[in-house]
All heavy atoms as an XYZ file, in Angstrom:
954
protein
N     210.857    -69.354     14.221
C     212.044    -69.890     13.583
C     212.142    -69.303     12.175
O     211.176    -69.321     11.422
C     211.979    -71.422     13.517
C     213.067    -72.023     12.649
S     212.913    -73.793     12.348
C     213.533    -74.397     13.893
N     213.294    -68.810     11.823
C     213.557    -68.287     10.485
C     214.049    -69.436      9.600
O     214.955    -70.182      9.991
C     214.615    -67.181     10.540
C     214.190    -65.987     11.360
C     213.035    -65.257     10.711
O     213.098    -64.866      9.553
N     211.964    -65.081     11.461
N     213.438    -69.571      8.417
C     213.801    -70.639      7.487
C     213.940    -70.076      6.083
O     213.504    -68.971      5.800
C     212.733    -71.733      7.497
C     212.624    -72.489      8.813
C     211.676    -73.645      8.695
C     212.312    -74.708      7.808
N     211.489    -75.902      7.657
N     214.527    -70.891      5.208
C     214.599    -70.575      3.780
C     214.013    -71.742      2.990
O     213.993    -72.888      3.457
C     216.034    -70.272      3.291
C     216.997    -71.458      3.515
C     216.563    -69.027      3.970
C     217.080    -72.449      2.415
N     213.528    -71.434      1.811
C     213.113    -72.414      0.815
C     213.695    -71.921     -0.491
O     213.588    -70.734     -0.807
C     211.594    -72.481      0.724
C     210.993    -73.401     -0.348
C     209.640    -73.920      0.120
C     210.869    -72.733     -1.692
N     214.341    -72.803     -1.261
C     214.909    -72.364     -2.528
C     214.647    -73.365     -3.640
O     214.743    -74.579     -3.447
C     216.417    -72.055     -2.413
O     216.854    -71.451     -3.635
C     217.245    -73.282     -2.117
N     214.277    -72.825     -4.785
C     214.183    -73.577     -6.025
C     215.581    -73.545     -6.633
O     216.142    -72.470     -6.822
C     213.181    -72.933     -6.983
C     211.797    -72.846     -6.414
C     211.393    -71.718     -5.712
C     210.905    -73.884     -6.567
C     210.114    -71.632     -5.174
C     209.618    -73.812     -6.031
C     209.229    -72.673     -5.342
N     216.152    -74.709     -6.911
C     217.512    -74.801     -7.429
C     217.445    -75.079     -8.929
O     216.802    -76.042     -9.359
C     218.309    -75.901     -6.697
C     219.692    -76.065     -7.297
C     218.390    -75.585     -5.208
N     218.123    -74.225     -9.716
C     218.070    -74.300    -11.172
C     219.480    -74.475    -11.736
O     220.426    -73.832    -11.271
C     217.435    -73.012    -11.752
C     217.403    -73.061    -13.273
C     216.043    -72.794    -11.181
N     219.576    -75.339    -12.750
C     220.830    -75.524    -13.486
C     220.468    -75.894    -14.923
O     219.695    -76.831    -15.144
C     221.674    -76.618    -12.850
S     223.287    -76.833    -13.627
N     221.007    -75.138    -15.859
C     220.785    -75.414    -17.283
C     219.301    -75.588    -17.608
O     218.901    -76.556    -18.252
C     221.617    -76.610    -17.712
C     223.109    -76.375    -17.528
C     223.972    -77.595    -17.803
O     223.443    -78.654    -18.215
O     225.195    -77.490    -17.600
N     218.486    -74.660    -17.136
C     217.040    -74.601    -17.400
C     216.244    -75.771    -16.816
O     215.135    -76.050    -17.234
C     216.766    -74.465    -18.895
C     217.348    -73.206    -19.491
C     216.996    -73.075    -20.944
C     217.640    -71.819    -21.517
N     217.336    -71.636    -22.919
N     216.818    -76.476    -15.876
C     216.121    -77.557    -15.165
C     216.038    -77.211    -13.691
O     216.924    -76.559    -13.137
C     216.857    -78.894    -15.323
C     216.976    -79.390    -16.748
C     215.687    -79.993    -17.223
C     215.874    -80.626    -18.597
N     214.730    -81.382    -19.001
N     214.968    -77.673    -13.028
C     214.752    -77.422    -11.608
C     214.982    -78.727    -10.846
O     214.518    -79.792    -11.257
C     213.327    -76.909    -11.350
C     213.059    -75.653    -12.180
C     213.121    -76.623     -9.861
C     211.612    -75.215    -12.153
N     215.670    -78.619     -9.733
C     216.004    -79.788     -8.927
C     214.847    -80.149     -7.997
O     214.333    -79.310     -7.266
C     217.250    -79.501     -8.088
C     217.763    -80.642     -7.220
C     218.205    -81.833     -8.071
C     218.902    -80.157     -6.342
N     214.453    -81.418     -8.035
C     213.486    -81.972     -7.086
C     214.204    -83.051     -6.283
O     214.929    -83.876     -6.840
C     212.287    -82.569     -7.819
N     213.998    -83.033     -4.970
C     214.623    -83.994     -4.070
C     213.544    -84.848     -3.426
O     212.490    -84.340     -3.044
C     215.404    -83.262     -2.985
C     216.529    -82.361     -3.473
C     217.057    -81.507     -2.329
C     217.637    -83.183     -4.086
N     213.832    -86.138     -3.275
C     212.872    -87.054     -2.663
C     213.321    -87.415     -1.252
O     214.477    -87.796     -1.029
C     212.721    -88.336     -3.482
C     211.688    -89.258     -2.888
C     210.341    -89.048     -3.140
C     212.067    -90.301     -2.059
C     209.378    -89.876     -2.572
C     211.112    -91.126     -1.496
C     209.774    -90.904     -1.753
O     208.822    -91.719     -1.184
N     212.390    -87.309     -0.312
C     212.651    -87.682      1.078
C     211.596    -88.667      1.546
O     210.418    -88.522      1.220
C     212.594    -86.447      1.978
O     213.537    -85.509      1.580
N     212.021    -89.641      2.317
C     211.080    -90.545      2.973
C     210.480    -89.818      4.172
O     211.089    -88.893      4.711
C     211.802    -91.814      3.433
C     212.319    -92.645      2.281
C     213.038    -93.869      2.792
C     213.577    -94.665      1.613
N     214.370    -95.804      2.040
N     209.292    -90.217      4.635
C     208.718    -89.586      5.832
C     209.691    -89.682      7.013
O     210.340    -90.710      7.219
C     207.457    -90.402      6.097
C     207.095    -90.987      4.777
C     208.413    -91.248      4.076
N     209.795    -88.575      7.765
C     210.715    -88.525      8.890
C     210.192    -87.491      9.891
O     209.759    -86.418      9.479
C     212.106    -88.119      8.402
C     213.167    -88.230      9.440
N     213.371    -87.267     10.407
C     214.088    -89.196      9.666
C     214.382    -87.634     11.181
N     214.825    -88.792     10.754
N     210.243    -87.781     11.192
C     209.704    -86.845     12.187
C     210.315    -85.443     12.110
O     209.639    -84.457     12.323
C     210.040    -87.495     13.528
C     210.314    -88.921     13.238
C     210.754    -89.010     11.802
N     211.602    -85.335     11.774
C     212.257    -84.024     11.709
C     212.062    -83.328     10.373
O     212.234    -82.119     10.269
C     213.762    -84.174     11.971
C     214.118    -84.439     13.415
C     215.594    -84.550     13.607
C     216.260    -83.210     13.391
N     217.714    -83.241     13.614
N     211.736    -84.085      9.307
C     211.712    -83.502      7.964
C     210.340    -83.559      7.294
O     210.231    -83.204      6.126
C     212.755    -84.188      7.079
C     214.127    -84.197      7.681
N     214.831    -83.044      7.943
C     214.910    -85.207      8.100
C     215.992    -83.356      8.479
N     216.062    -84.654      8.592
N     209.316    -84.037      7.985
C     207.968    -83.988      7.430
C     207.485    -85.284      6.817
O     208.026    -86.366      7.070
N     206.465    -85.148      5.967
C     205.762    -86.298      5.401
C     206.489    -87.000      4.276
O     206.060    -88.038      3.808
C     204.382    -85.872      4.910
C     203.511    -85.390      6.041
O     203.654    -85.834      7.178
N     202.614    -84.474      5.742
N     207.541    -86.432      3.782
C     208.271    -87.048      2.686
C     207.666    -86.697      1.348
O     206.718    -85.927      1.246
N     208.252    -87.246      0.279
C     207.819    -86.963     -1.080
C     208.822    -86.069     -1.791
O     209.931    -85.840     -1.319
N     208.427    -85.584     -2.967
C     209.292    -84.728     -3.785
C     209.124    -83.278     -3.361
O     208.009    -82.781     -3.233
C     208.931    -84.869     -5.259
C     209.311    -86.202     -5.811
C     208.485    -87.274     -6.006
C     210.614    -86.613     -6.232
N     209.193    -88.325     -6.514
C     210.508    -87.950     -6.677
C     211.857    -85.987     -6.277
C     211.599    -88.660     -7.166
C     212.944    -86.687     -6.765
C     212.813    -88.012     -7.203
N     210.245    -82.589     -3.160
C     210.183    -81.190     -2.761
C     211.481    -80.486     -3.131
O     212.292    -81.019     -3.884
C     209.880    -81.083     -1.255
C     209.201    -79.801     -0.870
C     207.977    -79.459     -1.412
C     209.802    -78.925      0.006
C     207.352    -78.266     -1.069
C     209.192    -77.737      0.362
C     207.962    -77.409     -0.183
N     211.678    -79.302     -2.601
C     212.857    -78.473     -2.865
C     213.682    -78.361     -1.588
O     213.329    -78.937     -0.561
C     212.440    -77.075     -3.379
C     211.714    -77.191     -4.713
C     211.572    -76.348     -2.366
N     214.749    -77.601     -1.644
C     215.617    -77.435     -0.478
C     215.004    -76.421      0.481
O     214.615    -75.328      0.084
C     217.022    -77.000     -0.914
C     217.695    -78.170     -1.640
C     217.854    -76.534      0.282
C     219.075    -77.882     -2.157
N     214.941    -76.817      1.743
C     214.504    -75.931      2.818
C     215.452    -76.118      3.991
O     216.164    -77.125      4.071
C     213.068    -76.235      3.281
O     213.037    -77.531      3.876
C     212.081    -76.167      2.139
N     215.444    -75.160      4.904
C     216.273    -75.315      6.087
C     216.220    -74.097      6.976
O     215.735    -73.036      6.574
N     216.748    -74.251      8.161
C     216.764    -73.171      9.133
C     217.893    -72.188      8.883
O     218.926    -72.540      8.322
N     217.673    -70.965      9.312
C     218.703    -69.929      9.260
C     219.412    -69.948     10.604
O     218.779    -69.828     11.652
C     218.076    -68.542      8.990
C     219.144    -67.461      8.982
C     217.305    -68.552      7.673
N     220.721    -70.113     10.573
C     221.493    -70.173     11.811
C     221.738    -68.772     12.368
O     221.613    -67.773     11.645
C     222.823    -70.899     11.558
C     222.604    -72.354     11.173
C     223.884    -73.101     10.885
O     224.978    -72.492     10.889
O     223.785    -74.323     10.643
N     222.088    -68.709     13.637
C     222.347    -67.430     14.299
C     223.443    -66.665     13.555
O     224.450    -67.252     13.142
C     222.781    -67.689     15.745
C     222.863    -66.443     16.579
C     223.163    -66.730     18.038
O     222.835    -67.837     18.516
O     223.734    -65.852     18.679
N     223.250    -65.368     13.369
C     224.202    -64.480     12.683
C     224.423    -64.844     11.220
O     225.472    -64.535     10.649
C     225.552    -64.440     13.417
C     225.425    -63.864     14.818
O     224.602    -62.942     15.007
O     226.137    -64.344     15.718
N     223.463    -65.521     10.598
C     223.562    -65.923      9.196
C     222.475    -65.178      8.412
O     221.342    -65.075      8.860
C     223.346    -67.440      9.102
C     223.487    -68.028      7.737
C     223.324    -69.539      7.741
O     222.327    -70.054      8.300
O     224.202    -70.208      7.182
N     222.820    -64.660      7.236
C     221.818    -64.018      6.388
C     220.997    -65.104      5.689
O     221.393    -66.279      5.640
C     222.486    -63.127      5.341
O     223.143    -63.919      4.361
N     219.864    -64.705      5.122
C     219.057    -65.659      4.360
C     219.852    -66.232      3.196
O     219.813    -67.434      2.934
C     217.769    -65.006      3.853
C     216.810    -64.622      4.945
C     216.504    -63.288      5.179
C     216.216    -65.579      5.757
C     215.625    -62.922      6.189
C     215.343    -65.226      6.767
C     215.053    -63.900      6.985
O     214.186    -63.548      7.985
N     220.581    -65.371      2.496
C     221.367    -65.831      1.350
C     222.475    -66.792      1.772
O     222.763    -67.766      1.082
C     221.944    -64.641      0.574
C     220.908    -63.858     -0.199
C     220.084    -62.870      0.649
O     220.344    -62.721      1.877
O     219.166    -62.247      0.094
N     223.099    -66.528      2.911
C     224.121    -67.454      3.425
C     223.483    -68.794      3.776
O     224.079    -69.856      3.526
C     224.808    -66.852      4.648
C     225.715    -65.689      4.320
C     226.190    -64.913      5.548
O     225.507    -64.954      6.601
O     227.248    -64.269      5.438
N     222.283    -68.768      4.329
C     221.581    -70.014      4.657
C     221.253    -70.794      3.384
O     221.388    -72.026      3.351
C     220.304    -69.717      5.441
N     220.832    -70.101      2.327
C     220.540    -70.766      1.051
C     221.786    -71.464      0.532
O     221.764    -72.652      0.184
C     220.003    -69.748      0.013
C     219.986    -70.359     -1.386
C     218.624    -69.251      0.403
N     222.901    -70.747      0.479
C     224.154    -71.322     -0.020
C     224.576    -72.528      0.804
O     224.957    -73.577      0.261
C     225.263    -70.255     -0.003
O     224.872    -69.184     -0.862
C     226.596    -70.813     -0.466
N     224.497    -72.402      2.125
C     224.890    -73.502      3.016
C     223.980    -74.709      2.841
O     224.450    -75.849      2.732
C     224.867    -73.024      4.478
C     225.199    -74.131      5.485
C     225.090    -73.644      6.927
N     223.850    -72.954      7.233
C     222.662    -73.574      7.396
N     222.556    -74.887      7.270
N     221.575    -72.862      7.679
N     222.661    -74.489      2.814
C     221.716    -75.604      2.685
C     221.890    -76.335      1.354
O     221.825    -77.570      1.302
C     220.275    -75.126      2.855
C     219.910    -74.745      4.271
C     219.782    -75.930      5.220
O     219.668    -77.087      4.762
O     219.800    -75.699      6.448
N     222.114    -75.593      0.266
C     222.348    -76.247     -1.030
C     223.598    -77.123     -0.958
O     223.586    -78.276     -1.402
C     222.457    -75.209     -2.162
C     221.084    -74.559     -2.409
C     222.994    -75.842     -3.443
C     221.112    -73.371     -3.357
N     224.667    -76.592     -0.382
C     225.908    -77.370     -0.259
C     225.697    -78.583      0.637
O     226.099    -79.702      0.288
C     227.037    -76.481      0.284
C     228.348    -77.215      0.492
S     229.043    -77.993     -0.990
C     229.601    -76.577     -1.889
N     225.041    -78.412      1.785
C     224.837    -79.535      2.720
C     223.963    -80.628      2.126
O     224.226    -81.815      2.331
C     224.178    -79.034      4.004
C     225.088    -78.252      4.912
C     224.389    -77.709      6.150
O     223.174    -77.964      6.356
O     225.057    -77.018      6.923
N     222.911    -80.248      1.403
C     221.942    -81.239      0.932
C     222.296    -81.847     -0.422
O     221.819    -82.941     -0.737
C     220.540    -80.625      0.893
C     220.045    -80.267      2.287
C     218.608    -79.813      2.330
O     217.822    -80.187      1.436
O     218.266    -79.083      3.277
N     223.143    -81.154     -1.225
C     223.443    -81.656     -2.577
C     224.921    -81.657     -2.944
O     225.304    -82.300     -3.907
C     222.719    -80.812     -3.645
O     223.302    -79.505     -3.671
C     221.229    -80.754     -3.401
N     225.737    -80.881     -2.250
C     227.142    -80.735     -2.620
C     227.363    -79.769     -3.770
O     228.490    -79.607     -4.225
N     226.303    -79.096     -4.234
C     226.429    -78.177     -5.368
C     226.851    -76.778     -4.911
O     226.506    -76.344     -3.820
C     225.106    -78.084     -6.130
C     224.658    -79.372     -6.821
C     223.250    -79.205     -7.373
C     225.636    -79.771     -7.918
N     227.576    -76.076     -5.795
C     228.048    -74.722     -5.530
C     227.056    -73.723     -6.112
O     226.699    -73.801     -7.288
C     229.451    -74.510     -6.138
C     229.901    -73.063     -5.972
C     230.450    -75.476     -5.506
N     226.629    -72.776     -5.294
C     225.670    -71.753     -5.706
C     226.387    -70.624     -6.427
O     227.404    -70.122     -5.947
C     224.938    -71.196     -4.473
O     224.337    -72.282     -3.776
C     223.888    -70.186     -4.859
N     225.838    -70.225     -7.587
C     226.395    -69.104     -8.341
C     225.625    -67.813     -8.099
O     226.228    -66.760     -7.909
C     226.395    -69.415     -9.837
C     227.350    -70.524    -10.218
C     227.394    -70.746    -11.717
O     226.318    -70.862    -12.337
O     228.508    -70.782    -12.256
N     224.302    -67.858     -8.137
C     223.460    -66.683     -7.951
C     222.225    -67.045     -7.135
O     221.701    -68.156     -7.264
C     222.981    -66.117     -9.300
C     224.094    -65.445    -10.072
O     224.784    -64.592     -9.495
O     224.266    -65.771    -11.271
N     221.761    -66.084     -6.349
C     220.560    -66.253     -5.527
C     219.671    -65.039     -5.739
O     220.142    -63.903     -5.673
C     220.906    -66.358     -4.029
C     221.831    -67.542     -3.762
C     219.635    -66.462     -3.185
C     222.420    -67.550     -2.371
N     218.391    -65.299     -6.019
C     217.431    -64.220     -6.211
C     216.281    -64.383     -5.223
O     215.606    -65.415     -5.230
C     216.881    -64.234     -7.639
C     217.940    -63.956     -8.655
C     218.601    -64.997     -9.295
C     218.297    -62.652     -8.967
C     219.594    -64.751    -10.228
C     219.289    -62.396     -9.901
C     219.943    -63.444    -10.528
N     216.038    -63.360     -4.382
C     214.878    -63.423     -3.493
C     213.598    -63.337     -4.308
O     213.519    -62.572     -5.263
C     215.042    -62.210     -2.588
C     216.022    -61.319     -3.257
C     216.804    -62.143     -4.230
N     212.605    -64.140     -3.961
C     211.329    -64.136     -4.671
C     210.313    -63.207     -4.005
O     209.179    -63.105     -4.465
C     210.777    -65.555     -4.782
C     211.658    -66.485     -5.618
C     211.092    -67.904     -5.599
C     211.814    -65.985     -7.038
N     210.737    -62.530     -2.953
C     209.912    -61.524     -2.273
C     208.578    -62.065     -1.783
O     207.551    -61.402     -1.880
C     209.716    -60.289     -3.157
C     211.030    -59.597     -3.431
O     211.887    -59.509     -2.561
N     211.212    -59.127     -4.648
N     208.595    -63.295     -1.285
C     207.443    -63.820     -0.565
C     207.944    -64.801      0.479
O     209.050    -65.331      0.379
C     206.393    -64.436     -1.497
C     206.449    -65.900     -1.765
C     206.075    -66.902     -0.929
C     206.884    -66.555     -2.964
N     206.246    -68.129     -1.530
C     206.737    -67.941     -2.779
C     207.384    -66.098     -4.177
C     207.080    -68.870     -3.757
C     207.719    -67.020     -5.159
C     207.563    -68.383     -4.934
N     207.124    -64.980      1.495
C     207.465    -65.964      2.516
C     206.184    -66.614      3.010
O     205.088    -66.113      2.764
C     208.263    -65.345      3.662
S     207.330    -64.427      4.856
N     206.349    -67.738      3.652
C     205.226    -68.472      4.241
C     205.401    -68.471      5.743
O     206.515    -68.618      6.247
C     205.225    -69.922      3.738
O     205.159    -69.966      2.336
N     204.303    -68.324      6.448
C     204.319    -68.415      7.904
C     203.399    -69.565      8.286
O     202.250    -69.613      7.844
C     203.864    -67.093      8.544
C     204.850    -65.980      8.144
C     203.780    -67.232     10.063
C     204.446    -64.606      8.587
N     203.942    -70.515      9.046
C     203.168    -71.707      9.388
C     203.646    -72.285     10.708
O     204.738    -71.985     11.180
C     203.263    -72.752      8.277
C     204.681    -73.166      7.927
C     205.281    -74.250      8.561
C     205.420    -72.477      6.964
C     206.575    -74.629      8.252
C     206.710    -72.850      6.649
C     207.285    -73.918      7.296
O     208.569    -74.290      6.997
N     202.807    -73.118     11.306
C     203.148    -73.815     12.546
C     203.886    -75.100     12.209
O     203.456    -75.857     11.339
C     201.884    -74.147     13.341
C     201.189    -72.908     13.829
O     201.822    -71.979     14.308
N     199.876    -72.871     13.705
N     204.977    -75.348     12.938
C     205.753    -76.567     12.729
C     206.473    -76.920     14.022
O     207.163    -76.067     14.595
C     206.774    -76.352     11.611
C     207.654    -77.539     11.385
C     208.908    -77.725     11.886
C     207.358    -78.700     10.623
N     209.407    -78.935     11.470
C     208.470    -79.556     10.690
C     206.262    -79.109      9.889
C     208.512    -80.776     10.053
C     206.320    -80.337      9.255
C     207.434    -81.149      9.330
N     206.315    -78.137     14.474
C     207.066    -78.659     15.611
C     207.025    -77.709     16.814
O     208.054    -77.260     17.300
C     208.510    -78.950     15.194
C     209.233    -79.794     16.237
O     208.576    -80.621     16.905
O     210.453    -79.614     16.386
N     205.836    -77.374     17.263
C     205.617    -76.564     18.472
C     206.084    -75.119     18.335
O     206.362    -74.446     19.317
C     206.292    -77.206     19.683
C     205.828    -78.619     19.970
C     206.603    -79.217     21.110
C     206.281    -80.698     21.217
N     207.168    -81.404     22.113
N     206.216    -74.626     17.110
C     206.639    -73.243     16.918
C     206.104    -72.679     15.619
O     205.474    -73.384     14.829
N     206.368    -71.411     15.396
C     205.953    -70.737     14.171
C     207.186    -70.528     13.293
O     208.219    -70.035     13.759
C     205.291    -69.374     14.485
C     204.962    -68.628     13.203
C     204.053    -69.574     15.333
N     207.074    -70.926     12.028
C     208.158    -70.754     11.062
C     207.834    -69.618     10.108
O     206.694    -69.486      9.665
C     208.353    -72.029     10.241
S     208.950    -73.406     11.201
N     208.840    -68.827      9.807
C     208.762    -67.796      8.778
C     209.778    -68.199      7.711
O     210.986    -68.110      7.935
C     209.110    -66.438      9.372
C     208.999    -65.303      8.397
C     209.333    -63.977      9.044
O     208.751    -63.663     10.109
O     210.186    -63.261      8.489
N     209.283    -68.686      6.579
C     210.137    -69.279      5.550
C     210.209    -68.365      4.331
O     209.220    -68.168      3.629
C     209.572    -70.655      5.167
C     210.466    -71.465      4.289
C     209.942    -72.878      4.168
O     208.868    -73.056      3.560
O     210.583    -73.791      4.691
N     211.397    -67.802      4.082
C     211.630    -66.889      2.960
C     212.034    -67.694      1.730
O     212.811    -68.641      1.825
C     212.706    -65.867      3.337
C     212.244    -64.949      4.424
N     211.866    -63.660      4.190
C     212.068    -65.159      5.760
C     211.478    -63.101      5.317
N     211.595    -63.994      6.293
N     211.512    -67.280      0.562
C     211.653    -68.063     -0.670
C     212.627    -67.424     -1.658
O     212.618    -66.199     -1.842
C     210.280    -68.209     -1.320
C     209.337    -68.987     -0.429
O     209.210    -70.191     -0.546
N     208.677    -68.289      0.487
N     213.416    -68.286     -2.312
C     214.466    -67.855     -3.228
C     214.502    -68.747     -4.459
O     213.992    -69.865     -4.444
C     215.836    -67.944     -2.537
C     215.968    -67.030     -1.358
C     215.520    -67.420     -0.103
C     216.522    -65.775     -1.504
C     215.620    -66.574      0.984
C     216.629    -64.920     -0.424
C     216.177    -65.317      0.827
N     215.163    -68.249     -5.500
C     215.532    -69.052     -6.654
C     217.051    -68.994     -6.726
O     217.636    -67.909     -6.652
C     214.928    -68.527     -7.945
C     215.326    -69.369     -9.146
S     214.220    -69.168    -10.544
C     212.723    -69.869     -9.885
N     217.682    -70.155     -6.817
C     219.134    -70.241     -6.808
C     219.623    -70.945     -8.066
O     219.043    -71.941     -8.494
C     219.608    -71.027     -5.587
O     219.127    -70.433     -4.410
N     220.700    -70.422     -8.611
C     221.327    -71.019     -9.786
C     222.657    -71.610     -9.337
O     223.418    -70.967     -8.611
C     221.514    -69.968    -10.878
C     220.203    -69.474    -11.415
C     219.519    -68.453    -10.780
C     219.629    -70.071    -12.530
C     218.293    -68.012    -11.251
C     218.403    -69.637    -13.004
C     217.734    -68.606    -12.362
N     222.899    -72.857     -9.753
C     224.092    -73.578     -9.310
C     224.939    -73.990    -10.496
O     224.463    -74.092    -11.627
C     223.713    -74.832     -8.478
C     222.992    -74.443     -7.194
C     222.880    -75.807     -9.291
N     226.212    -74.246    -10.196
C     227.115    -74.823    -11.188
C     226.744    -76.292    -11.357
O     226.381    -76.961    -10.399
C     228.563    -74.733    -10.718
C     229.094    -73.334    -10.606
C     230.540    -73.357    -10.148
C     231.062    -71.946    -10.026
N     232.454    -71.911     -9.587
N     226.847    -76.790    -12.596
C     226.587    -78.219    -12.784
C     227.692    -79.003    -12.082
O     228.814    -78.535    -11.947
C     226.511    -78.581    -14.267
O     227.740    -78.318    -14.889
N     227.348    -80.172    -11.626
C     228.313    -80.996    -10.920
C     227.637    -82.224    -10.360
O     226.419    -82.388    -10.455
N     228.451    -83.070     -9.773
C     227.933    -84.290     -9.168
C     227.121    -83.945     -7.923
O     227.548    -83.156     -7.086
C     229.085    -85.211     -8.778
C     228.634    -86.479     -8.110
C     229.789    -87.337     -7.626
O     230.961    -86.929     -7.742
O     229.497    -88.426     -7.106
N     225.937    -84.524     -7.825
C     225.108    -84.332     -6.637
C     225.444    -85.409     -5.618
O     225.470    -86.596     -5.934
C     223.613    -84.359     -6.994
C     223.275    -83.115     -7.816
C     222.749    -84.442     -5.742
C     221.827    -82.944     -8.145
N     225.716    -84.959     -4.406
C     225.975    -85.860     -3.286
C     224.901    -85.554     -2.249
O     224.958    -84.529     -1.567
C     227.386    -85.637     -2.707
C     228.432    -85.853     -3.800
C     227.621    -86.553     -1.507
C     229.817    -85.372     -3.435
N     223.901    -86.439     -2.173
C     222.776    -86.222     -1.264
C     223.180    -86.495      0.182
O     223.925    -87.435      0.450
C     221.606    -87.129     -1.639
C     221.001    -86.908     -3.025
C     219.940    -87.960     -3.313
C     220.416    -85.506     -3.142
N     222.639    -85.684      1.092
C     222.858    -85.976      2.509
C     221.780    -86.946      2.999
O     220.989    -87.462      2.206
C     222.915    -84.684      3.343
C     221.579    -83.982      3.478
O     220.555    -84.417      2.943
N     221.569    -82.876      4.203
N     221.711    -87.150      4.311
C     220.803    -88.144      4.882
C     219.332    -87.777      4.750
O     218.469    -88.630      4.926
C     221.144    -88.384      6.360
C     220.788    -87.240      7.300
C     221.725    -86.037      7.263
O     222.797    -86.106      6.617
O     221.375    -85.011      7.875
N     219.023    -86.526      4.418
C     217.621    -86.103      4.311
C     216.936    -86.628      3.050
O     215.714    -86.713      3.014
C     217.523    -84.575      4.302
C     217.923    -83.930      5.600
C     217.824    -82.424      5.527
O     216.805    -81.910      5.029
O     218.778    -81.748      5.970
N     217.703    -86.928      2.013
C     217.125    -87.270      0.712
C     217.691    -88.587      0.187
O     218.832    -88.925      0.453
C     217.414    -86.159     -0.295
C     217.088    -84.798      0.227
N     215.794    -84.373      0.439
C     217.890    -83.780      0.615
C     215.820    -83.141      0.915
N     217.070    -82.762      1.043
N     216.861    -89.290     -0.600
C     217.327    -90.564     -1.157
C     217.381    -90.555     -2.683
O     218.010    -91.434     -3.271
C     216.428    -91.706     -0.685
O     215.084    -91.470     -1.055
N     216.716    -89.594     -3.335
C     216.720    -89.511     -4.801
C     216.627    -88.053     -5.219
O     216.201    -87.198     -4.443
C     215.509    -90.224     -5.404
C     215.404    -91.695     -5.131
C     214.263    -92.319     -5.922
C     212.972    -92.232     -5.116
N     211.869    -92.987     -5.736
N     217.007    -87.798     -6.477
C     216.839    -86.466     -7.041
C     216.524    -86.582     -8.523
O     216.798    -87.603     -9.159
C     218.082    -85.597     -6.822
C     219.271    -86.019     -7.647
C     219.495    -85.475     -8.917
C     220.181    -86.954     -7.170
C     220.585    -85.867     -9.674
C     221.272    -87.348     -7.909
C     221.474    -86.793     -9.167
O     222.556    -87.180     -9.912
N     215.940    -85.511     -9.061
C     215.662    -85.419    -10.496
C     215.832    -83.967    -10.924
O     215.430    -83.059    -10.204
C     214.211    -85.812    -10.813
C     213.867    -87.251    -10.603
C     212.416    -87.501    -11.008
C     212.033    -88.945    -10.750
N     210.673    -89.235    -11.226
N     216.414    -83.759    -12.105
C     216.412    -82.461    -12.758
C     215.238    -82.466    -13.723
O     215.150    -83.343    -14.578
C     217.712    -82.225    -13.520
C     218.894    -81.964    -12.647
C     219.933    -82.815    -12.395
C     219.176    -80.767    -11.918
N     220.841    -82.230    -11.554
C     220.400    -80.963    -11.250
C     218.511    -79.551    -11.768
C     220.977    -79.985    -10.447
C     219.089    -78.576    -10.967
C     220.305    -78.795    -10.316
N     214.332    -81.494    -13.593
C     213.076    -81.516    -14.335
C     212.809    -80.187    -15.042
O     213.205    -79.130    -14.542
C     211.920    -81.785    -13.368
C     212.034    -83.049    -12.524
C     211.011    -83.023    -11.406
C     211.866    -84.277    -13.389
N     212.092    -80.260    -16.175
C     211.606    -79.006    -16.758
C     210.421    -78.544    -15.908
O     209.930    -79.279    -15.047
C     211.276    -79.140    -18.242
C     210.085    -80.034    -18.538
O     209.136    -80.103    -17.730
O     210.089    -80.658    -19.623
N     209.957    -77.330    -16.149
C     208.950    -76.737    -15.270
C     207.664    -77.560    -15.195
O     207.100    -77.737    -14.122
C     208.652    -75.264    -15.660
C     207.737    -74.586    -14.640
C     208.046    -75.176    -17.051
C     208.352    -74.338    -13.315
N     207.198    -78.103    -16.305
C     205.961    -78.896    -16.279
C     206.124    -80.191    -15.501
O     205.238    -80.582    -14.747
C     205.462    -79.162    -17.699
C     204.964    -77.902    -18.351
O     204.394    -77.032    -17.704
N     205.201    -77.774    -19.655
N     207.254    -80.874    -15.681
C     207.521    -82.092    -14.906
C     207.615    -81.765    -13.418
O     207.077    -82.488    -12.578
C     208.835    -82.731    -15.359
C     208.824    -83.255    -16.770
C     210.219    -83.627    -17.255
O     211.187    -82.888    -16.965
O     210.336    -84.670    -17.922
N     208.298    -80.661    -13.110
C     208.473    -80.227    -11.728
C     207.123    -79.983    -11.060
O     206.848    -80.496     -9.979
C     209.338    -78.959    -11.702
C     209.577    -78.404    -10.334
C     210.562    -78.941     -9.529
C     208.834    -77.347     -9.867
C     210.791    -78.416     -8.256
C     209.051    -76.812     -8.609
C     210.039    -77.357     -7.809
N     206.270    -79.222    -11.716
C     204.955    -78.924    -11.158
C     204.097    -80.181    -11.004
O     203.233    -80.234    -10.129
C     204.222    -77.895    -12.027
C     204.852    -76.504    -12.032
C     204.164    -75.624    -13.061
C     204.821    -75.880    -10.645
N     204.375    -81.195    -11.815
C     203.614    -82.431    -11.750
C     203.949    -83.333    -10.580
O     203.124    -84.168    -10.180
N     205.159    -83.188    -10.000
C     205.517    -84.103     -8.906
C     205.658    -83.422     -7.553
O     205.618    -84.088     -6.522
C     206.792    -84.915     -9.210
C     208.034    -84.024     -9.212
C     206.683    -85.694    -10.485
C     209.332    -84.800     -9.166
N     205.821    -82.097     -7.519
C     206.000    -81.404     -6.246
C     204.677    -81.403     -5.482
O     203.623    -81.099     -6.052
C     206.500    -79.964     -6.466
C     207.887    -79.986     -7.087
C     206.512    -79.179     -5.158
C     208.953    -80.654     -6.249
N     204.744    -81.722     -4.207
C     203.530    -81.785     -3.372
C     203.539    -80.624     -2.399
O     204.392    -80.524     -1.529
C     203.504    -83.105     -2.610
C     203.410    -84.301     -3.543
C     203.454    -85.629     -2.808
O     203.231    -85.642     -1.580
O     203.718    -86.628     -3.463
N     202.574    -79.714     -2.570
C     202.431    -78.565     -1.679
C     201.308    -78.838     -0.703
O     200.204    -79.142     -1.110
C     202.101    -77.293     -2.477
C     203.142    -76.939     -3.480
C     203.107    -77.196     -4.814
C     204.386    -76.281     -3.240
N     204.245    -76.738     -5.415
C     205.046    -76.160     -4.470
C     204.986    -75.775     -2.092
C     206.287    -75.559     -4.591
C     206.222    -75.174     -2.223
C     206.871    -75.072     -3.454
N     201.588    -78.760      0.592
C     200.548    -78.949      1.612
C     199.821    -77.648      1.851
O     200.370    -76.599      1.834
C     201.157    -79.431      2.923
C     201.666    -80.864      2.784
O     201.222    -81.571      1.873
O     202.498    -81.251      3.614
């Protein structure tokens, strides 16, 4: 499965999203935007779509970070490409995957993000 992961930045702050544990979305906690790449969709198109679906924010620029993670998830292997995305400021409208969000400086961000 092809996936994306993106760090979302606005006005020198990084977005952290909180999710409760869920069978489709993992163990929960504070994390960044991730999602699957749909058929005939580029990685950058997937980043833009996932940001809009999960937050309602408009993406201005996307930069590939030139690394990816390969891991087992839900009976398959995921190849997750990583990006940094810059968005226009605006009202955040969370979808059903998340219940809270925070804009954080880099030290605060590193203090709450949980990497498995």
